[in-house]
N, C-alpha and C positions, 0 to 999 in steps of 0.2 A: 586542292580545290579552290582555295582562296586566290592563289595565283592565276589559275586558269580563268575564274570568274572575273578577276580584275583586268586581265589581258582581253578578255572577250568584251568587257564594258568600253575599255579604251578603243578596241578594234571597231565595235559598233558605232561609236561617235565619229571616228575617222571615216567610216564608211559613209555615214550620213552627211558629213561635210564634203567628202570627196565626190558624192553622188549630186550634191548641190552645185558644186563647181564645175563638174563635167555635164550637168544638166541631165543626169542619168537616173530616172525613176527607180530602176530595178536596184541599182547600188544603194540608193538612200533607203528604200524599203527593206533591203536586206540588212542595212546597218541598224535600222530601227528594231527589226526583230532580234538581231544579235544582242542589242543593248537590253531589249526588255527580257530576253531569255537570261542574261547575266544578272539582272537585277532581282529575277525570280530565284535564280540559283543562289545568290548571296544570303536569301533568307534561310536557307538550309544550314546555316552555320549556327553553332551553339556552343556555349561553355559550361562546364560542371565544376563546382567547388569540391573539396573534399567531403565526404559523407553526404554526397547528393546523388541522385539518380534522375534519369529522363525516360519516361515510359513512352514508346513510339507506337502509333497506330496509322493505318491507311484507309481512310473513309469507313471507319469502324473497326475492322479486324485488328487485333493486337499483333504487332511485329516483333518487338522486342525491348529490352531495357539496356540502357548504358549506364554503368555504375562507376567507371573509373574516371577521376577528375582530369579534365583537359579540355582541349579546343577541338571540336568535331564538326563535321558536315553529314548531313543526312538529306534524303530525298525532300525537297522544299514542300512537298505535298503531304508528308508525314505530319501527323497532330503530335505535338511535342508537349508532355506534361511533366514538369519537374516535380520531385518529391524529395522531401528531407529524410536522410537514413540516420539522423542524429538521435541520440538518447534523449527522452523528454520526460518531464514531470508532470502528472495530473493530480493536483490537490483537490479533492473533493470537498464539497461544503458539508457542514454538520446536518445529519440526517436524524430525524426523530422516529425511532422505530420500537418495536416491541422485542424483548429478548425471548429466549425459549420458555421462560416462566410466565410471559405476558407482562412483565415490568416495563414501562416506557423508558428508554434510554437514548442518550445522544452518542452518535458515533460518527467518525470521520476518517478517512485514509488517504494516503498519498500512494499513487502508481507510477512506477518508473518502467518506460516502455520505449520501444523503437519499431520501426517498420521493417520487416524482413523479406516479405514477397511483395514486390511493388504492383505487380498486375492485380493480385488479389485485393491490395488497398484501393486501387484506382476503379477496378471493374466490378467487384463483388459486392461492394457497399456503397451507399450513396455518399457519405462523408465520412471518412474513417475516424478523423478526430472526434466528431460527434458521436460516432459509434463506440468509440473508447469510454468517453464520458458516460453515456447511457448504461453501457454494460458494467462498468465500474460501479455505478450507484446500485444496480440491480443485484449485482453479486454481493455487494456490502450488505444490502437489506436481507438477503437469503443467508448470509453469514450471521448476522445479528439474530436472526430467528433460529438459528440451529443450536446456539450456545447460551447458556445462563450467564447473567453477568458476573456474579461472584459467590452465588450459593447454590452449587450444583449438588449431584449425588456424590457419594463417596469415590474418590479417585476420578471424578469427572473433570474434563478440562472445561475452564470458563474463560470468559473474555479477559478477565484480569489476570488470572494465574497463568494462562497458557498462551502468553504473547506470541511466542515463536510458532507454536503449533496452529495458532489461528492465522497468523500471517501466511504460514505456508499452505493452509486450505484455501484462503483467498487467492493466493498466487495460482494455485492449481485450477480452481474454478475459473479465474479469469483467463488462464492459458487456453482452456478448452473454449471458453466464449468468443475469444478474440482470434482464434486460430483461422477462422473463416474469412477474416479480414487482413491477414497476412501480418500481424502485429504479434510481436513476442514480448511478454512480461519479464522485466529484469529483477524486479523487486517490489513488494508491497509492505506498508507498515500502517498501523493505527496511529493516527495523529491526536486523537481526541476520544475519549471514552469516559462517560458520566451518565449518572441517573438524570432523568428529566427532572426539571426545576420543581414540579408539582410534587414529587415524591422524594426528593433529594433529603429534605429535613427529616422524613420518617425514616428512611434508610439509614441516615447517619445515626440516629438513635438506636436503630437496630444494631448496627455495627459496634456501637459503644456498649450496648447491653451484653452482645456475645463477647467483646473483649474482657469485660468485667467478669462474666461467668467463666470464661477460659482462665483468667487470673485467679478466681477463687478456687477454681478446681486444683490448680497447681499449688496454692497455698495449703489447701486442706490435705492434699496428698502429702505433701512435705511435712506438715504438722503431724499427721497420723504416723509417719514413718519415724519422726523424732520422739513422739510418745512411746512408740514400740521400743526404739533403742533405749531410751531412758529405763523402762520397766525392766528390760532385758538385763542392762548394767546393774541396776539396784539389786536384781535377784541373783546375778552370778558373783557379785563382789559382796553379797550379804550384808549390804550397808544398813538396811533396815527391813523389818519383816512387815509386809503389808497385807492385810486381809482385803476381802472383796470390797467392802465399802471404802476403805481408804484408797484402793486403787482406783475405783470409780471417781473418788474426789480428786485424786491427782490427775487422772486423765481429764477430767472437766476443766480443772484450773490450767493445765498445760495448753489444752485446745483454746482456751479463752485467751491466753496470753499470746500465743502463735498466730491465731487468726484474726486477732482484734486489729481494726484499723488505727486506733489511737494507741498511745503508749500505755503499758499496763501500770497500774498503781499497786504495789504489794502492800498487803495487810498483814501485820504480825500480831498473832494471838498471844494474850499475856496469861491466858488462863493455865493453870497448872495441869499437868498431864497432857498438855498439846504442844 
């Protein structure tokens, strides 16, 4: 088509010149029409780069999509809209929302996506890029409202502990939301997750208190096990006979030594019989 158009353009110019020399209006007008037709036809050429598509429509109705890279010619009256098929990243801003328990948190995500159905992306939504942005933020807000930040019920997935599960849920929801726009979600990941500044200090003290309690529980459990082992070993090896009062005193002293945060200071009694 490029050769035909160039030949027609040259032929039209020669007809115009020939008509002027021969003083033939018919030949000159024919040359002008041929040249105009060649110029219009030249506008039908277009090129496509790799991972690029061109959506064709004729006075409204959708005609088709060209997806392969190369140099093409189409009806010059076709409306040609190029669209990228490359993988893109959408990095959302930090959103301040409430989690499942009503605690204000800050959350952000990155969404990896690409256009799959070009006709739906062009004709079914107003602006598919803006649509991806709005739906991503909406899905992220819904996700944050569906999970607790880090203090859920037993065996419950939280935003902090279940990163992979939460990301999978977000991807599934976005896939359903963006299917009507011809967009495919490749990956989603949380890029920021924290308590809102107004409660961050309180929650930090809460986490510290829970960590201390958990550590104390382990210490007490270990101390009780050691005391039990000591009493059993003393009884089996008959090292010393202990009555109830002495056992209680021994247990008390061992628990103090094992559970104390500071180093224990032994006290040696010098009284006879002790």
